[in-house]
DOROTOR-349428 format. One record per residue: residue number from 0; residue in three letters; y, x, z of N, C-alpha, C in turn. Coordinates in Angstrom, 2 decimals. Layout:
N
{rec NUM 'ALA' {Y X Z} {Y X Z} {Y X Z}}
...
//
This chain:
226
{rec 0 'UNK' {180.82 180.45 173.87} {181.29 179.94 175.16} {180.09 179.68 176.08}}
{rec 1 'UNK' {180.19 180.14 177.32} {179.10 179.97 178.28} {178.97 178.49 178.68}}
{rec 2 'UNK' {177.71 178.02 178.82} {177.53 176.63 179.30} {178.12 176.45 180.69}}
{rec 3 'UNK' {178.47 175.24 181.00} {179.04 174.91 182.30} {178.03 175.21 183.40}}
{rec 4 'UNK' {178.40 176.00 184.42} {177.45 176.29 185.50} {177.25 175.09 186.41}}
{rec 5 'UNK' {176.13 175.10 187.10} {175.88 174.04 188.07} {176.69 174.28 189.34}}
{rec 6 'UNK' {177.41 173.26 189.78} {178.21 173.34 191.01} {177.71 172.27 191.96}}
{rec 7 'UNK' {177.12 172.70 193.08} {176.51 171.76 194.00} {177.55 170.90 194.70}}
{rec 8 'UNK' {177.15 169.68 195.04} {177.95 168.78 195.84} {177.23 168.55 197.17}}
{rec 9 'UNK' {177.82 167.84 198.14} {177.11 167.56 199.38} {175.76 166.91 199.11}}
{rec 10 'UNK' {174.75 167.32 199.90} {173.39 166.87 199.62} {173.23 165.36 199.76}}
{rec 11 'UNK' {173.90 164.76 200.70} {173.85 163.30 200.79} {175.17 162.80 201.35}}
{rec 12 'UNK' {175.51 161.55 200.99} {176.77 160.95 201.42} {176.53 160.12 202.67}}
{rec 13 'UNK' {176.92 160.65 203.83} {176.73 159.92 205.07} {178.06 159.55 205.70}}
{rec 14 'UNK' {179.11 159.57 204.90} {180.41 159.09 205.34} {180.51 157.61 205.01}}
{rec 15 'UNK' {180.79 156.75 205.99} {180.81 155.30 205.73} {181.76 154.90 204.60}}
{rec 16 'UNK' {182.92 155.57 204.51} {183.86 155.24 203.44} {183.27 155.57 202.07}}
{rec 17 'UNK' {182.65 156.75 201.93} {182.06 157.13 200.66} {180.88 156.23 200.31}}
{rec 18 'UNK' {180.09 155.87 201.32} {178.95 154.98 201.07} {179.44 153.62 200.57}}
{rec 19 'UNK' {180.50 153.10 201.19} {181.05 151.82 200.75} {181.62 151.92 199.35}}
{rec 20 'UNK' {182.32 153.01 199.07} {182.87 153.23 197.74} {181.76 153.27 196.70}}
{rec 21 'UNK' {180.68 153.96 197.00} {179.54 154.03 196.08} {178.94 152.65 195.87}}
{rec 22 'UNK' {178.77 151.90 196.94} {178.15 150.58 196.84} {179.00 149.62 196.03}}
{rec 23 'UNK' {180.30 149.79 196.06} {181.21 148.88 195.35} {181.38 149.24 193.88}}
{rec 24 'UNK' {180.94 150.43 193.48} {181.01 150.79 192.06} {180.06 149.90 191.26}}
{rec 25 'UNK' {180.38 149.68 190.02} {179.60 148.77 189.18} {178.38 149.50 188.61}}
{rec 26 'UNK' {177.26 149.38 189.31} {176.01 150.00 188.86} {175.09 148.99 188.18}}
{rec 27 'UNK' {175.52 147.75 188.01} {174.60 146.68 187.62} {173.92 146.97 186.29}}
{rec 28 'UNK' {174.66 147.36 185.27} {174.06 147.57 183.96} {173.08 148.74 183.99}}
{rec 29 'UNK' {173.45 149.82 184.67} {172.58 150.99 184.76} {171.30 150.64 185.52}}
{rec 30 'UNK' {171.42 149.88 186.60} {170.25 149.50 187.39} {169.32 148.57 186.60}}
{rec 31 'UNK' {169.90 147.62 185.87} {169.07 146.74 185.05} {168.33 147.53 183.98}}
{rec 32 'UNK' {169.01 148.49 183.37} {168.36 149.30 182.34} {167.24 150.14 182.94}}
{rec 33 'UNK' {167.47 150.71 184.12} {166.45 151.50 184.80} {165.20 150.65 185.02}}
{rec 34 'UNK' {165.37 149.47 185.58} {164.23 148.61 185.91} {163.56 148.08 184.64}}
{rec 35 'UNK' {164.35 147.70 183.66} {163.76 147.17 182.42} {162.88 148.21 181.74}}
{rec 36 'UNK' {163.35 149.46 181.70} {162.54 150.52 181.08} {161.32 150.84 181.93}}
{rec 37 'UNK' {161.49 150.85 183.23} {160.36 151.07 184.14} {159.25 150.05 183.90}}
{rec 38 'UNK' {159.61 148.80 183.80} {158.61 147.74 183.64} {158.05 147.68 182.23}}
{rec 39 'UNK' {158.81 148.10 181.25} {158.37 147.97 179.86} {157.41 149.07 179.43}}
{rec 40 'UNK' {157.53 150.25 180.04} {156.88 151.43 179.48} {155.65 151.92 180.22}}
{rec 41 'UNK' {155.19 151.22 181.25} {154.01 151.70 181.94} {153.69 150.88 183.17}}
{rec 42 'UNK' {152.61 151.26 183.89} {152.20 150.50 185.06} {153.20 150.61 186.21}}
{rec 43 'UNK' {153.46 149.49 186.82} {154.37 149.45 187.97} {153.96 148.28 188.85}}
{rec 44 'UNK' {152.85 148.45 189.55} {152.29 147.38 190.39} {151.99 147.95 191.77}}
{rec 45 'UNK' {151.80 147.03 192.72} {151.39 147.45 194.05} {152.56 147.92 194.89}}
{rec 46 'UNK' {152.33 149.03 195.61} {153.32 149.57 196.54} {154.02 150.77 195.92}}
{rec 47 'UNK' {155.34 150.72 195.87} {156.12 151.81 195.32} {156.99 152.46 196.36}}
{rec 48 'UNK' {157.43 153.66 196.05} {158.35 154.43 196.89} {159.59 154.74 196.07}}
{rec 49 'UNK' {160.76 154.44 196.63} {162.03 154.80 195.99} {162.66 155.91 196.81}}
{rec 50 'UNK' {162.73 157.11 196.25} {163.31 158.26 196.94} {164.82 158.32 196.67}}
{rec 51 'UNK' {165.60 158.45 197.74} {167.05 158.48 197.59} {167.58 157.13 197.15}}
{rec 52 'UNK' {167.20 156.09 197.86} {167.49 154.72 197.42} {168.96 154.36 197.48}}
{rec 53 'UNK' {169.76 155.13 198.25} {171.17 154.73 198.39} {171.29 153.41 199.11}}
{rec 54 'UNK' {171.92 152.44 198.48} {172.09 151.12 199.12} {171.08 150.11 198.61}}
{rec 55 'UNK' {169.95 150.60 198.09} {168.77 149.79 197.74} {168.99 148.84 196.57}}
{rec 56 'UNK' {169.93 149.13 195.71} {170.20 148.21 194.60} {169.08 148.20 193.57}}
{rec 57 'UNK' {168.44 149.34 193.32} {167.34 149.36 192.35} {166.09 148.66 192.89}}
{rec 58 'UNK' {165.65 148.89 194.14} {164.53 148.10 194.64} {164.80 146.60 194.61}}
{rec 59 'UNK' {166.02 146.19 194.88} {166.35 144.77 194.82} {166.20 144.26 193.39}}
{rec 60 'UNK' {166.73 144.99 192.42} {166.61 144.58 191.02} {165.15 144.57 190.58}}
{rec 61 'UNK' {164.38 145.56 191.03} {162.96 145.62 190.67} {162.20 144.41 191.22}}
{rec 62 'UNK' {162.45 144.07 192.46} {161.75 142.92 193.06} {162.17 141.60 192.42}}
{rec 63 'UNK' {163.39 141.53 191.95} {163.83 140.33 191.24} {163.11 140.18 189.90}}
{rec 64 'UNK' {162.82 141.30 189.24} {162.21 141.25 187.92} {160.69 141.27 187.96}}
{rec 65 'UNK' {160.11 141.70 189.08} {158.65 141.80 189.22} {158.22 140.90 190.37}}
{rec 66 'UNK' {157.28 139.98 190.14} {157.01 138.95 191.15} {156.28 139.40 192.40}}
{rec 67 'UNK' {155.58 140.54 192.35} {154.74 140.89 193.51} {154.89 142.32 194.00}}
{rec 68 'UNK' {155.66 143.14 193.33} {155.77 144.53 193.73} {156.43 144.64 195.11}}
{rec 69 'UNK' {156.03 145.65 195.87} {156.64 145.95 197.16} {157.16 147.39 197.12}}
{rec 70 'UNK' {158.22 147.66 197.87} {158.85 148.98 197.79} {159.22 149.46 199.19}}
{rec 71 'UNK' {158.88 150.72 199.47} {159.43 151.44 200.61} {160.59 152.26 200.07}}
{rec 72 'UNK' {161.79 151.97 200.52} {163.00 152.61 200.02} {163.56 153.54 201.09}}
{rec 73 'UNK' {163.68 154.83 200.76} {164.08 155.81 201.76} {165.34 156.54 201.32}}
{rec 74 'UNK' {166.11 156.97 202.32} {167.32 157.77 202.08} {167.60 158.57 203.34}}
{rec 75 'UNK' {168.29 159.69 203.17} {168.67 160.51 204.33} {169.91 159.98 205.04}}
{rec 76 'UNK' {170.77 159.26 204.32} {172.08 158.89 204.84} {172.02 157.56 205.59}}
{rec 77 'UNK' {172.32 157.61 206.88} {172.33 156.38 207.67} {173.36 155.38 207.17}}
{rec 78 'UNK' {174.50 155.88 206.69} {175.54 154.97 206.20} {175.07 154.21 204.97}}
{rec 79 'UNK' {174.33 154.88 204.10} {173.76 154.20 202.94} {172.76 153.13 203.37}}
{rec 80 'UNK' {171.91 153.49 204.32} {170.88 152.54 204.76} {171.48 151.34 205.48}}
{rec 81 'UNK' {172.60 151.53 206.18} {173.27 150.39 206.81} {173.68 149.36 205.76}}
{rec 82 'UNK' {174.23 149.84 204.65} {174.61 148.93 203.57} {173.37 148.40 202.85}}
{rec 83 'UNK' {172.33 149.22 202.74} {171.10 148.76 202.10} {170.50 147.58 202.86}}
{rec 84 'UNK' {170.53 147.63 204.19} {169.97 146.53 204.97} {170.73 145.23 204.68}}
{rec 85 'UNK' {172.04 145.31 204.59} {172.84 144.13 204.27} {172.47 143.62 202.88}}
{rec 86 'UNK' {172.37 144.52 201.90} {172.04 144.10 200.54} {170.65 143.45 200.47}}
{rec 87 'UNK' {169.68 144.03 201.16} {168.33 143.46 201.15} {168.31 142.09 201.80}}
{rec 88 'UNK' {169.02 141.94 202.90} {169.08 140.64 203.58} {169.77 139.59 202.71}}
{rec 89 'UNK' {170.87 139.97 202.07} {171.56 139.03 201.19} {170.67 138.59 200.03}}
{rec 90 'UNK' {169.81 139.51 199.56} {168.89 139.18 198.48} {167.64 138.46 198.98}}
{rec 91 'UNK' {167.48 138.33 200.29} {166.33 137.68 200.93} {165.01 138.35 200.51}}
{rec 92 'UNK' {165.02 139.67 200.55} {163.84 140.43 200.13} {163.29 141.30 201.26}}
{rec 93 'UNK' {163.56 140.90 202.51} {163.10 141.71 203.65} {161.59 141.84 203.71}}
{rec 94 'UNK' {160.85 140.86 203.17} {159.40 140.91 203.22} {158.81 141.84 202.16}}
{rec 95 'UNK' {159.62 142.24 201.21} {159.10 143.07 200.11} {159.73 144.45 200.03}}
{rec 96 'UNK' {160.87 144.64 200.68} {161.54 145.94 200.68} {161.67 146.42 202.11}}
{rec 97 'UNK' {161.04 147.54 202.40} {161.15 148.18 203.70} {162.04 149.40 203.56}}
{rec 98 'UNK' {162.92 149.60 204.52} {163.85 150.72 204.49} {163.48 151.74 205.56}}
{rec 99 'UNK' {163.69 153.02 205.24} {163.39 154.07 206.21} {164.29 155.27 205.93}}
{rec 100 'UNK' {164.66 155.97 207.01} {165.44 157.19 206.87} {164.46 158.35 206.75}}
{rec 101 'UNK' {164.55 159.10 205.65} {163.63 160.20 205.41} {164.26 161.19 204.45}}
{rec 102 'UNK' {163.84 162.43 204.57} {164.32 163.51 203.72} {163.32 163.72 202.60}}
{rec 103 'UNK' {163.75 163.49 201.37} {162.84 163.61 200.22} {162.30 165.02 200.06}}
{rec 104 'UNK' {162.94 166.02 200.65} {162.49 167.40 200.53} {161.44 167.77 201.57}}
{rec 105 'UNK' {161.27 166.95 202.58} {160.40 167.32 203.69} {159.57 166.12 204.11}}
{rec 106 'UNK' {158.50 165.85 203.35} {157.67 164.68 203.60} {156.22 165.09 203.81}}
{rec 107 'UNK' {156.04 166.28 204.38} {154.68 166.81 204.56} {153.85 165.96 205.51}}
{rec 108 'UNK' {154.51 165.27 206.45} {153.77 164.45 207.40} {153.36 163.09 206.86}}
{rec 109 'UNK' {153.78 162.77 205.66} {153.44 161.48 205.08} {152.02 161.50 204.50}}
{rec 110 'UNK' {151.41 160.34 204.42} {150.05 160.22 203.90} {150.03 160.53 202.40}}
{rec 111 'UNK' {149.26 161.52 201.97} {149.20 161.82 200.53} {148.59 160.65 199.76}}
{rec 112 'UNK' {148.94 160.57 198.49} {148.38 159.58 197.56} {148.47 158.15 198.12}}
{rec 113 'UNK' {149.60 157.84 198.74} {149.78 156.53 199.38} {150.32 155.48 198.42}}
{rec 114 'UNK' {151.09 155.90 197.41} {151.87 154.95 196.62} {151.33 154.82 195.20}}
{rec 115 'UNK' {151.43 153.61 194.68} {151.01 153.36 193.30} {152.02 153.90 192.30}}
{rec 116 'UNK' {153.27 153.97 192.69} {154.29 154.57 191.84} {155.42 155.10 192.71}}
{rec 117 'UNK' {156.10 156.09 192.21} {157.27 156.66 192.90} {158.41 156.70 191.89}}
{rec 118 'UNK' {159.56 156.15 192.31} {160.73 156.12 191.44} {161.89 156.82 192.15}}
{rec 119 'UNK' {162.86 157.24 191.35} {164.06 157.83 191.92} {165.17 157.79 190.87}}
{rec 120 'UNK' {166.35 157.44 191.31} {167.50 157.42 190.41} {168.63 158.26 191.01}}
{rec 121 'UNK' {168.98 159.33 190.31} {170.14 160.14 190.67} {170.03 160.76 192.07}}
{rec 122 'UNK' {168.83 161.21 192.41} {168.63 161.96 193.66} {168.72 163.46 193.44}}
{rec 123 'UNK' {168.04 163.96 192.40} {167.79 165.40 192.30} {169.07 166.20 192.14}}
{rec 124 'UNK' {170.11 165.63 191.54} {171.33 166.42 191.37} {172.03 166.70 192.70}}
{rec 125 'UNK' {171.66 165.96 193.75} {172.23 166.21 195.08} {171.60 167.42 195.77}}
{rec 126 'UNK' {170.46 167.89 195.27} {169.65 168.86 196.01} {169.82 170.26 195.45}}
{rec 127 'UNK' {170.03 171.23 196.34} {170.09 172.63 195.91} {168.76 173.07 195.32}}
{rec 128 'UNK' {167.66 172.56 195.87} {166.33 172.88 195.36} {165.60 171.58 195.03}}
{rec 129 'UNK' {165.85 171.00 193.87} {165.24 169.71 193.54} {163.73 169.77 193.38}}
{rec 130 'UNK' {163.18 170.96 193.20} {161.74 171.09 193.03} {160.99 170.54 194.24}}
{rec 131 'UNK' {161.53 170.72 195.44} {160.84 170.27 196.65} {160.65 168.76 196.63}}
{rec 132 'UNK' {161.65 168.02 196.18} {161.54 166.56 196.16} {160.57 166.10 195.09}}
{rec 133 'UNK' {160.58 166.75 193.93} {159.65 166.36 192.87} {158.22 166.66 193.28}}
{rec 134 'UNK' {158.01 167.78 193.96} {156.66 168.08 194.44} {156.20 167.07 195.50}}
{rec 135 'UNK' {157.13 166.65 196.36} {156.79 165.63 197.35} {156.38 164.34 196.68}}
{rec 136 'UNK' {157.09 163.97 195.63} {156.73 162.75 194.90} {155.34 162.85 194.30}}
{rec 137 'UNK' {155.02 164.02 193.73} {153.68 164.21 193.16} {152.60 164.11 194.23}}
{rec 138 'UNK' {152.90 164.57 195.43} {151.94 164.50 196.52} {151.72 163.06 196.98}}
{rec 139 'UNK' {152.77 162.27 196.96} {152.70 160.93 197.54} {152.16 159.87 196.60}}
{rec 140 'UNK' {152.19 160.11 195.30} {151.69 159.12 194.35} {150.18 159.27 194.19}}
{rec 141 'UNK' {149.50 158.16 193.99} {148.05 158.19 193.80} {147.70 158.87 192.47}}
{rec 142 'UNK' {146.50 159.48 192.37} {146.07 159.99 191.06} {146.07 158.85 190.04}}
{rec 143 'UNK' {146.66 159.11 188.91} {146.81 158.06 187.90} {148.02 157.17 188.13}}
{rec 144 'UNK' {148.76 157.45 189.23} {149.98 156.69 189.51} {151.15 157.21 188.71}}
{rec 145 'UNK' {152.22 156.48 188.76} {153.35 156.74 187.87} {154.52 157.35 188.61}}
{rec 146 'UNK' {155.13 158.34 187.98} {156.42 158.87 188.41} {157.47 158.46 187.40}}
{rec 147 'UNK' {158.58 157.92 187.91} {159.68 157.53 187.03} {160.96 158.01 187.69}}
{rec 148 'UNK' {161.46 159.15 187.22} {162.67 159.76 187.78} {163.76 159.76 186.70}}
{rec 149 'UNK' {164.94 159.31 187.09} {166.10 159.39 186.20} {167.23 160.07 186.96}}
{rec 150 'UNK' {167.96 160.93 186.24} {169.09 161.61 186.88} {170.15 161.91 185.83}}
{rec 151 'UNK' {171.29 162.36 186.34} {172.38 162.73 185.47} {172.07 164.03 184.73}}
{rec 152 'UNK' {172.73 164.19 183.59} {172.55 165.34 182.72} {173.86 166.12 182.68}}
{rec 153 'UNK' {173.80 167.40 183.03} {175.02 168.20 183.04} {175.43 168.60 181.64}}
{rec 154 'UNK' {176.64 168.24 181.22} {177.11 168.66 179.89} {177.33 170.17 179.85}}
{rec 155 'UNK' {177.42 170.68 178.64} {177.67 172.11 178.46} {179.14 172.47 178.66}}
{rec 156 'UNK' {180.03 171.50 178.44} {181.46 171.81 178.44} {182.23 170.88 179.37}}
{rec 157 'UNK' {183.29 171.40 179.94} {184.14 170.63 180.84} {184.76 169.44 180.13}}
{rec 158 'UNK' {185.10 169.59 178.86} {185.71 168.48 178.12} {184.77 167.29 178.04}}
{rec 159 'UNK' {183.48 167.55 177.92} {182.50 166.46 177.86} {182.40 165.76 179.21}}
{rec 160 'UNK' {182.47 166.52 180.30} {182.49 165.91 181.63} {183.63 164.91 181.73}}
{rec 161 'UNK' {184.82 165.33 181.36} {185.98 164.46 181.50} {185.88 163.25 180.58}}
{rec 162 'UNK' {185.32 163.43 179.40} {185.12 162.30 178.49} {184.16 161.27 179.08}}
{rec 163 'UNK' {183.07 161.75 179.69} {182.10 160.83 180.31} {182.70 160.12 181.50}}
{rec 164 'UNK' {183.50 160.82 182.29} {184.16 160.18 183.44} {185.05 159.04 182.96}}
{rec 165 'UNK' {185.83 159.28 181.93} {186.73 158.24 181.43} {185.96 157.10 180.78}}
{rec 166 'UNK' {184.89 157.42 180.07} {184.13 156.39 179.38} {183.38 155.48 180.33}}
{rec 167 'UNK' {182.80 156.05 181.36} {181.89 155.28 182.21} {182.49 154.94 183.58}}
{rec 168 'UNK' {183.61 155.56 183.93} {184.16 155.36 185.26} {185.68 155.22 185.23}}
{rec 169 'UNK' {186.24 155.06 184.04} {187.69 155.06 183.91} {188.38 153.91 184.60}}
{rec 170 'UNK' {187.68 152.80 184.80} {188.28 151.64 185.46} {188.08 151.66 186.97}}
{rec 171 'UNK' {187.36 152.65 187.48} {187.10 152.75 188.91} {188.26 153.48 189.60}}
{rec 172 'UNK' {188.39 153.37 190.93} {189.41 154.13 191.66} {189.24 155.63 191.45}}
{rec 173 'UNK' {190.32 156.37 191.68} {190.29 157.82 191.49} {189.18 158.48 192.32}}
{rec 174 'UNK' {188.97 157.99 193.53} {187.93 158.59 194.39} {186.54 158.39 193.79}}
{rec 175 'UNK' {186.31 157.23 193.19} {185.02 156.98 192.55} {184.85 157.86 191.31}}
{rec 176 'UNK' {185.92 158.04 190.55} {185.87 158.94 189.40} {185.52 160.36 189.84}}
{rec 177 'UNK' {186.08 160.78 190.95} {185.81 162.13 191.43} {184.36 162.28 191.88}}
{rec 178 'UNK' {183.78 161.25 192.50} {182.37 161.30 192.87} {181.50 161.48 191.64}}
{rec 179 'UNK' {181.80 160.73 190.58} {181.02 160.84 189.34} {181.21 162.21 188.71}}
{rec 180 'UNK' {182.44 162.70 188.70} {182.73 164.03 188.14} {181.94 165.12 188.88}}
{rec 181 'UNK' {181.95 165.06 190.20} {181.20 166.05 190.99} {179.70 165.96 190.70}}
{rec 182 'UNK' {179.21 164.74 190.52} {177.79 164.57 190.25} {177.40 165.16 188.90}}
{rec 183 'UNK' {178.25 164.99 187.90} {177.96 165.59 186.59} {177.92 167.12 186.69}}
{rec 184 'UNK' {178.82 167.70 187.46} {178.83 169.15 187.64} {177.58 169.62 188.39}}
{rec 185 'UNK' {177.04 168.78 189.25} {175.87 169.16 190.06} {174.54 168.87 189.37}}
{rec 186 'UNK' {174.59 168.15 188.26} {173.36 167.73 187.59} {172.67 168.89 186.89}}
{rec 187 'UNK' {171.43 168.65 186.46} {170.64 169.64 185.74} {170.81 169.47 184.23}}
{rec 188 'UNK' {170.70 170.57 183.51} {170.55 170.50 182.07} {169.12 170.07 181.74}}
{rec 189 'UNK' {168.91 169.69 180.49} {167.58 169.22 180.09} {166.53 170.32 180.25}}
{rec 190 'UNK' {166.87 171.55 179.88} {165.91 172.64 179.99} {165.59 172.94 181.45}}
{rec 191 'UNK' {166.57 172.80 182.34} {166.32 173.03 183.76} {165.40 171.95 184.34}}
{rec 192 'UNK' {165.63 170.71 183.94} {164.78 169.61 184.41} {163.35 169.77 183.90}}
{rec 193 'UNK' {163.21 170.22 182.66} {161.86 170.40 182.12} {161.12 171.53 182.84}}
{rec 194 'UNK' {161.84 172.56 183.25} {161.19 173.61 184.03} {160.67 173.08 185.36}}
{rec 195 'UNK' {161.40 172.14 185.97} {160.91 171.51 187.19} {159.58 170.80 186.94}}
{rec 196 'UNK' {159.53 170.05 185.84} {158.30 169.33 185.51} {157.13 170.30 185.35}}
{rec 197 'UNK' {157.35 171.39 184.63} {156.28 172.38 184.43} {155.84 172.97 185.77}}
{rec 198 'UNK' {156.80 173.28 186.64} {156.47 173.86 187.94} {155.67 172.90 188.82}}
{rec 199 'UNK' {155.75 171.60 188.53} {154.97 170.61 189.28} {153.67 170.26 188.57}}
{rec 200 'UNK' {153.36 170.94 187.48} {152.14 170.64 186.73} {152.23 169.39 185.89}}
{rec 201 'UNK' {153.46 168.95 185.60} {153.67 167.76 184.79} {153.94 168.14 183.35}}
{rec 202 'UNK' {153.79 167.18 182.47} {154.00 167.41 181.04} {155.50 167.39 180.74}}
{rec 203 'UNK' {156.09 168.50 180.33} {157.53 168.50 180.05} {157.91 167.60 178.89}}
{rec 204 'UNK' {156.92 167.25 178.04} {157.21 166.33 176.94} {157.46 164.91 177.42}}
{rec 205 'UNK' {157.12 164.65 178.68} {157.39 163.33 179.26} {158.81 163.24 179.82}}
{rec 206 'UNK' {159.59 164.28 179.67} {160.97 164.30 180.14} {161.88 164.37 178.92}}
{rec 207 'UNK' {162.83 163.45 178.83} {163.68 163.35 177.64} {165.09 162.95 178.04}}
{rec 208 'UNK' {166.03 163.22 177.16} {167.37 162.69 177.35} {167.33 161.20 177.00}}
{rec 209 'UNK' {167.81 160.37 177.92} {167.68 158.92 177.75} {169.01 158.21 177.56}}
{rec 210 'UNK' {170.12 158.91 177.72} {171.43 158.34 177.41} {172.41 159.51 177.25}}
{rec 211 'UNK' {173.67 159.19 177.05} {174.65 160.26 176.91} {174.86 161.03 178.20}}
{rec 212 'UNK' {174.35 160.52 179.33} {174.58 161.16 180.62} {173.35 161.18 181.52}}
{rec 213 'UNK' {172.18 160.85 180.99} {170.96 160.79 181.80} {169.80 161.50 181.11}}
{rec 214 'UNK' {168.87 162.00 181.95} {167.53 162.33 181.49} {166.55 161.51 182.30}}
{rec 215 'UNK' {165.37 161.30 181.73} {164.33 160.49 182.38} {162.99 161.19 182.29}}
{rec 216 'UNK' {162.30 161.27 183.42} {160.92 161.74 183.48} {160.05 160.54 183.76}}
{rec 217 'UNK' {159.16 160.23 182.83} {158.25 159.08 182.96} {156.86 159.59 182.66}}
{rec 218 'UNK' {156.05 159.73 183.70} {154.76 160.39 183.53} {153.70 159.81 184.46}}
{rec 219 'UNK' {152.46 160.04 184.11} {151.32 159.65 184.94} {150.80 160.89 185.64}}
{rec 220 'UNK' {150.71 160.84 186.95} {150.25 162.00 187.71} {148.74 162.17 187.54}}
{rec 221 'UNK' {148.33 163.41 187.41} {146.92 163.71 187.29} {146.45 163.89 185.87}}
{rec 222 'UNK' {147.30 163.57 184.88} {146.88 163.81 183.49} {147.14 165.28 183.16}}
{rec 223 'UNK' {146.40 165.84 182.19} {146.60 167.25 181.84} {148.02 167.46 181.32}}
{rec 224 'UNK' {148.63 168.59 181.72} {149.96 168.91 181.23} {149.85 169.61 179.88}}
{rec 225 'UNK' {150.96 169.61 179.13} {150.96 170.23 177.81} {150.87 171.75 177.92}}
//
C-alpha cells in the first residue's frame, strides 16, 4: 500500500473565526512539553525568535518558565497576532515578548545571526516549500546558537490519521477536528524532514520522532553535520 501523500492546507490562517477556534483549542499540555524539553536539553538564553507564533502561547509559556529570556514572536496572520497581543497583555509580558508580522519564508532583509535561539512549533507543515523557512532560521541564529523546531508527523495510512484525530482532538468541536486532520495530511514524514535538515547543512541525527504525532529538530547551528 502506498504511503499517504502530502496534501497542502492554506499557508496561514488569517480568518478571525479560525484564529479564535485555534486559540480556544487546548494546547496547554503540548506547549508545556515543548518548553520543558527546550529548557532541559540545551542552551536557551538571551534573545529568541519564534517563527509562526500563532497566538503567542509558547513564548508566554517560555517566559513564565525562564526568568530572563526575551522573544520576538512573528506570524504572517494578522488575526493570529491580534489574539497574540491580547494573550501577551493578559500575561503581563509586554516587556519581554515583542510581536511582529513577518513571513518566515522571506526574511532576507533581517539582520543575520541576530538571535541566540530560534524556535518554531507546527509552522513547516503549513508551507509548500518548508526548506525556505528552515534556511531563514539558520541564517538568523548566531553561530553556536540553537534551533528547536517541532512539527506534526504525517502518518502512512488514513486510518492512523483518524485515530490520532480522535485520540488528541476527539473532545474538540468538529471544525477543530478538521483543522487537526488537515494539518496531519499536510505534515512531513520523518524522512522528508530529515532531508530538509541535510539540505540546510544540519545533522539529520538531531531530528527524531518525539511523540506519536510529532518530530523534533534540536540542533546547534555551525557544528559539523553528519
